[in-house]
MIMILUM-685871 format. One record per residue (C-alpha): x, y, z; residue number from 0; residue in one letter. Coordinates in Angstrom, 1 decimal. Each point is the difference from the previous one (the first is absolute). Example, Ala and Ser with C-alpha at 12.3 -4.5 7.8 and 13.67 -1.06 7.14 Angstrom:
2
      x      y      z num residu
   12.3   -4.5    7.8   0      a
    1.4    3.4   -0.7   1      s
//
This chain:
270
      x      y      z num residu
    8.1   23.5   67.1   0      m
   -0.5    3.8    0.7   1      s
   -2.0    1.9    2.3   2      a
   -2.9    2.0   -1.3   3      s
   -0.7    1.8    3.2   4      g
   -2.9   -2.2    1.4   5      r
    1.9   -3.4   -0.6   6      g
    2.3   -2.0   -2.0   7      a
   -0.3   -0.1   -3.8   8      v
    1.4   -2.9   -2.5   9      l
    1.2    1.9   -3.0  10      d
    1.4   -2.0   -3.0  11      q
    0.3   -0.5   -3.8  12      g
    0.2    2.9   -2.4  13      s
   -2.7    1.4   -2.8  14      g
   -3.4    1.2    0.7  15      p
   -1.3    0.2    4.1  16      p
   -2.2   -2.9    0.8  17      l
   -1.3    1.0    4.0  18      l
   -1.1   -3.6    1.9  19      v
   -2.0   -0.1    2.6  20      f
    0.2   -3.2    2.1  21      h
   -2.4   -2.4    1.8  22      g
   -1.3    0.2    3.1  23      w
    1.9    0.1    3.1  24      n
    3.1   -0.6   -2.1  25      g
    3.0    1.6   -1.3  26      s
    1.9    1.2   -3.7  27      s
    1.1   -4.1    1.1  28      h
   -3.1   -1.0   -1.3  29      n
    1.0    0.8   -3.3  30      v
    3.5   -0.6   -0.5  31      l
   -0.6   -3.0   -2.0  32      r
   -2.0    2.3   -2.8  33      w
    3.7    2.1   -0.4  34      l
    2.0   -2.5   -2.4  35      p
   -3.4    0.1   -2.5  36      a
   -0.5    4.2    0.5  37      l
    3.4    1.4    0.4  38      t
    1.0   -0.5   -3.5  39      p
   -3.1    2.4   -1.2  40      h
   -0.8    2.2    3.3  41      f
    1.5    2.0    2.4  42      r
   -1.9   -2.1    2.8  43      v
   -0.5    1.7    3.6  44      i
   -1.6   -1.7    2.9  45      v
   -0.9    2.3    3.0  46      p
   -0.8   -1.8    3.2  47      d
   -3.2    1.3    0.7  48      l
   -0.6    2.1    2.7  49      p
   -1.2   -2.5    3.5  50      g
    2.1   -2.5   -1.8  51      c
    3.9   -1.1    0.3  52      a
    0.0    2.2    3.5  53      g
   -0.5    3.1   -2.3  54      a
   -2.4    2.9    1.9  55      p
   -4.0   -0.4   -0.7  56      t
   -2.0    2.9   -2.0  57      l
   -1.4    2.9    1.9  58      s
   -3.5   -1.4   -1.2  59      e
   -1.7   -3.5   -0.5  60      r
    2.0   -2.3   -2.2  61      h
   -2.0    0.0   -3.0  62      t
    0.9   -0.7   -3.6  63      a
   -0.9    3.3   -0.4  64      e
    2.0    1.4    2.8  65      a
    2.9   -1.8   -1.3  66      y
   -0.3    0.9   -3.5  67      a
    0.1    3.7    1.3  68      r
    3.1   -0.8    1.8  69      w
    1.4   -1.9   -3.3  70      a
   -0.2    3.3   -1.8  71      e
    2.2    1.4    2.3  72      q
    2.3   -2.7   -0.5  73      i
    0.2    0.4   -3.3  74      a
    0.5    3.8    0.0  75      d
    2.9   -0.7    2.4  76      r
    1.8   -2.4   -2.2  77      l
   -0.4    2.2   -2.7  78      g
   -2.2   -2.2   -2.2  79      l
   -2.4    1.2   -3.1  80      g
   -2.0   -2.3   -1.5  81      e
    0.4   -3.8    1.5  82      y
   -1.9   -3.3   -0.3  83      v
   -2.1   -0.6    3.6  84      a
    0.8   -3.7    1.1  85      a
   -1.5   -2.3    2.8  86      g
    0.0   -3.2    2.0  87      l
   -3.6   -1.2    1.3  88      c
   -0.7    3.1    2.3  89      s
    2.5    2.3   -1.9  90      g
   -2.1   -0.3   -3.4  91      t
   -2.7    1.6    2.2  92      a
    2.8    3.0    0.3  93      i
    1.0   -0.3   -3.3  94      a
   -3.7    0.4   -1.3  95      i
   -0.7    3.6    2.3  96      a
    3.7    1.1   -1.1  97      v
   -1.4   -0.4   -3.9  98      a
   -3.2    1.8    0.9  99      q
    1.5    2.8    2.0 100      r
    2.9    1.0   -2.8 101      s
   -1.5   -1.8   -3.5 102      p
    2.2    2.0   -2.2 103      v
    3.2   -0.5    2.3 104      r
   -0.4   -3.9    0.4 105      v
    0.1   -1.5   -3.5 106      r
   -0.9   -3.4    0.6 107      g
   -0.8   -2.8    2.6 108      l
    1.4   -3.1    1.2 109      l
   -2.2   -2.2    2.5 110      l
    1.3   -3.3    1.2 111      h
   -2.8   -1.8    2.4 112      t
   -2.7    3.2   -0.5 113      p
   -2.4    0.6    2.7 114      f
   -2.5    1.3   -2.2 115      l
   -3.1   -0.2    1.5 116      r
   -0.7   -2.0    4.0 117      p
   -2.2   -2.6   -1.5 118      s
    2.9   -1.1   -2.1 119      l
    2.1   -0.5    3.4 120      i
    0.0   -3.6    0.8 121      r
   -2.4   -0.6    2.7 122      p
    2.5   -1.6    2.5 123      i
    2.1    3.1   -0.4 124      v
   -2.9    2.6    0.5 125      r
   -1.0   -2.0    2.9 126      l
    3.5    0.6    1.5 127      q
   -0.2    3.7   -1.0 128      l
   -3.4    0.4    1.4 129      r
    1.0   -1.4    3.5 130      a
    3.4    2.6   -0.1 131      l
   -2.4    2.8   -0.4 132      v
   -2.7   -1.0    2.8 133      s
    1.0    0.7    3.5 134      p
    1.6   -3.5    0.7 135      a
    2.8    1.4   -2.8 136      g
    1.6    1.8    2.7 137      a
    1.3   -3.4    0.6 138      l
    2.1    0.2   -3.4 139      f
    3.1    1.9    1.7 140      g
    0.5   -3.1    2.3 141      a
   -0.6   -2.5   -2.5 142      l
    2.2    1.6   -2.3 143      s
    3.1   -0.1    2.7 144      r
   -0.6   -3.7    0.6 145      n
    2.5   -1.9   -2.4 146      t
   -2.0   -3.2    0.2 147      t
   -3.6    1.3   -0.4 148      l
    1.2    2.8   -2.6 149      a
    1.0   -3.2   -1.8 150      t
   -2.9   -2.1    0.3 151      l
   -1.9    3.0   -1.2 152      h
    1.7    0.4   -2.9 153      r
   -0.6   -3.9   -0.5 154      r
   -3.2   -0.2   -0.3 155      v
   -0.9    3.8   -1.9 156      f
    2.7    0.4   -2.1 157      a
    1.7   -3.1   -2.0 158      n
    3.0    0.0    2.7 159      a
    0.2   -3.9   -0.3 160      n
    1.2    1.0   -3.9 161      d
    2.6    3.0    1.4 162      v
    3.6   -1.0    0.2 163      e
    1.5    0.5    3.5 164      a
    1.9    3.2   -0.2 165      d
   -3.2    1.7   -1.8 166      q
   -2.1   -1.0    2.7 167      l
    2.8    1.1    3.0 168      a
    0.1    3.9   -1.9 169      h
   -3.5   -0.1    0.0 170      d
   -0.4   -1.1    3.3 171      q
    2.5    2.9    0.7 172      a
   -1.7    2.6   -1.8 173      d
   -3.4   -0.8    2.2 174      l
    2.1    0.7    2.7 175      l
    0.6    3.4   -1.2 176      q
   -3.5    1.1   -1.0 177      a
   -2.1    2.3    1.6 178      d
   -3.0   -1.8    0.7 179      p
   -2.2    2.9    0.3 180      g
    0.7    0.7   -3.5 181      a
   -0.4   -3.7   -0.9 182      a
   -3.4    0.3    1.3 183      r
   -1.3    3.3   -1.7 184      e
    1.5   -1.3   -3.2 185      l
   -2.2   -3.3    0.2 186      a
   -2.9    2.1    0.9 187      a
    0.2    1.5   -3.5 188      d
    1.1   -3.0   -2.3 189      l
   -3.4   -1.2    1.5 190      l
   -2.2    2.8   -0.9 191      r
    1.1    1.5   -2.8 192      v
   -0.4   -1.0   -3.7 193      d
    2.5    0.9   -2.7 194      r
   -1.3   -0.6   -2.6 195      t
   -1.7    3.6   -0.9 196      a
    3.7    1.1    0.1 197      a
    1.2   -2.3   -2.7 198      l
   -3.1    0.6   -2.3 199      r
    1.0    3.2   -0.9 200      g
    3.8   -0.4    0.1 201      w
    1.4    0.1   -3.6 202      r
    3.4   -1.1   -0.1 203      g
    1.7   -3.2   -0.4 204      p
   -0.9   -2.8    3.0 205      v
    2.2   -3.2    0.4 206      a
   -1.2   -2.3    2.7 207      a
    1.4   -3.3    1.3 208      l
   -1.9   -2.7    2.1 209      l
    0.8   -3.3    1.2 210      a
   -2.7   -2.3   -0.8 211      h
   -0.5   -1.8    3.0 212      e
    1.2    3.3    2.6 213      d
   -1.2   -0.1    3.5 214      a
   -1.2    3.5    0.2 215      f
   -2.0    0.8   -3.1 216      v
   -2.6   -1.7   -2.1 217      d
    2.5   -0.1   -3.3 218      a
   -2.0   -1.1   -2.7 219      p
   -2.9    2.1    1.3 220      g
    2.1    3.1    0.4 221      t
    1.6   -0.5   -3.6 222      a
   -3.4    0.1   -1.7 223      a
   -1.0    2.8    2.3 224      l
    3.1    1.8   -1.6 225      l
   -0.8   -1.0   -3.3 226      n
   -3.2    1.2    0.4 227      g
    0.5    3.8    1.2 228      i
    3.4    0.2   -2.1 229      v
    0.0   -1.8   -3.2 230      p
    3.4    1.0   -0.7 231      n
    1.6   -1.4    3.3 232      a
    2.6   -2.3   -0.7 233      r
   -0.2   -3.3    2.6 234      i
    2.5   -2.5    0.5 235      e
   -1.3   -3.1    2.4 236      m
    2.6   -2.4    1.2 237      i
   -0.6   -3.5    1.6 238      v
    0.0    0.0    3.6 239      g
   -0.9    2.0    3.2 240      g
    1.3    3.1    1.5 241      h
    3.6   -2.4    1.6 242      g
    3.3    1.0   -1.1 243      w
    1.0   -3.7   -1.3 244      t
    3.0    0.2   -2.3 245      p
   -2.5   -1.3   -2.8 246      a
   -2.3    3.0    1.0 247      y
    2.7    3.1    0.1 248      v
    0.8   -1.7   -3.5 249      a
   -3.0    0.4   -1.3 250      a
   -0.4    3.4    1.4 251      q
    3.6    0.9   -1.5 252      h
   -1.7   -0.9   -3.3 253      d
   -3.1    1.9    0.0 254      a
    1.3    3.1    1.6 255      l
    2.7   -0.1   -3.1 256      a
   -2.7   -0.1   -2.4 257      r
   -2.1    2.5    1.7 258      l
    2.9    2.7    0.9 259      a
    0.6    1.0   -3.9 260      p
   -3.4    0.6   -0.9 261      l
   -0.6    2.8    2.9 262      l
    3.7    1.6   -0.7 263      r
   -1.1    0.7   -3.4 264      a
   -2.7    2.7    1.6 265      d
    2.1    1.6    2.5 266      v
    2.8    2.4   -1.0 267      a
    3.7    0.0    1.4 268      s
    1.1    2.5    2.3 269      p
//
């Protein structure tokens, strides 16, 4: 881990840079289990996003576009030239925004559980996000800091019954450090913005990974939409949900290992 000036940055592996944006209210810990599949192919860089994991918040609303502007500064500070942008869940919205802003610099996209369109977010998750951005959403800060309530919340909304205890504990620790205001602003952006227009104009390679019964997005619907707007997209659909069981992690590793070489071929090594 190193410091970016705005939070911690996980930086491992060698080869062309892969800049990864973690999930909502998470941290670089979200993608540690990606590393064995990706570090043989890439220098994997995962910054803790502003408003997450104790990192300072942005000076503007926390939208995917705002995070993309911040990411460009991180890429400059790290001396990155061309790179692949990647994301997990809400982080995919940031990766798409970065690619749209810097189509020459961003040479490929790796999207894990992509949030492409509000209507493809599972209804129960949309309900959760709408509640969060409503006036009652101010209670989220108190909820996130109550371990019993937060764990119950994750069991209802996030396949937590399928998550190993150590992962669940770390997710809870991340939640304790997340800024509630930043979380609400990003939730509002996820509910408002359709990302498909940005992808329609994208000419670089796209690789996506989806779990068939994911708790956050309609995986079959997302895959069909992605195939329609990016005909050359490579999509890996794995069995199971969004949980982090050993079987899920193994399937995820195999899928990422198949996708990585396809993306590496299109980005220059530093």
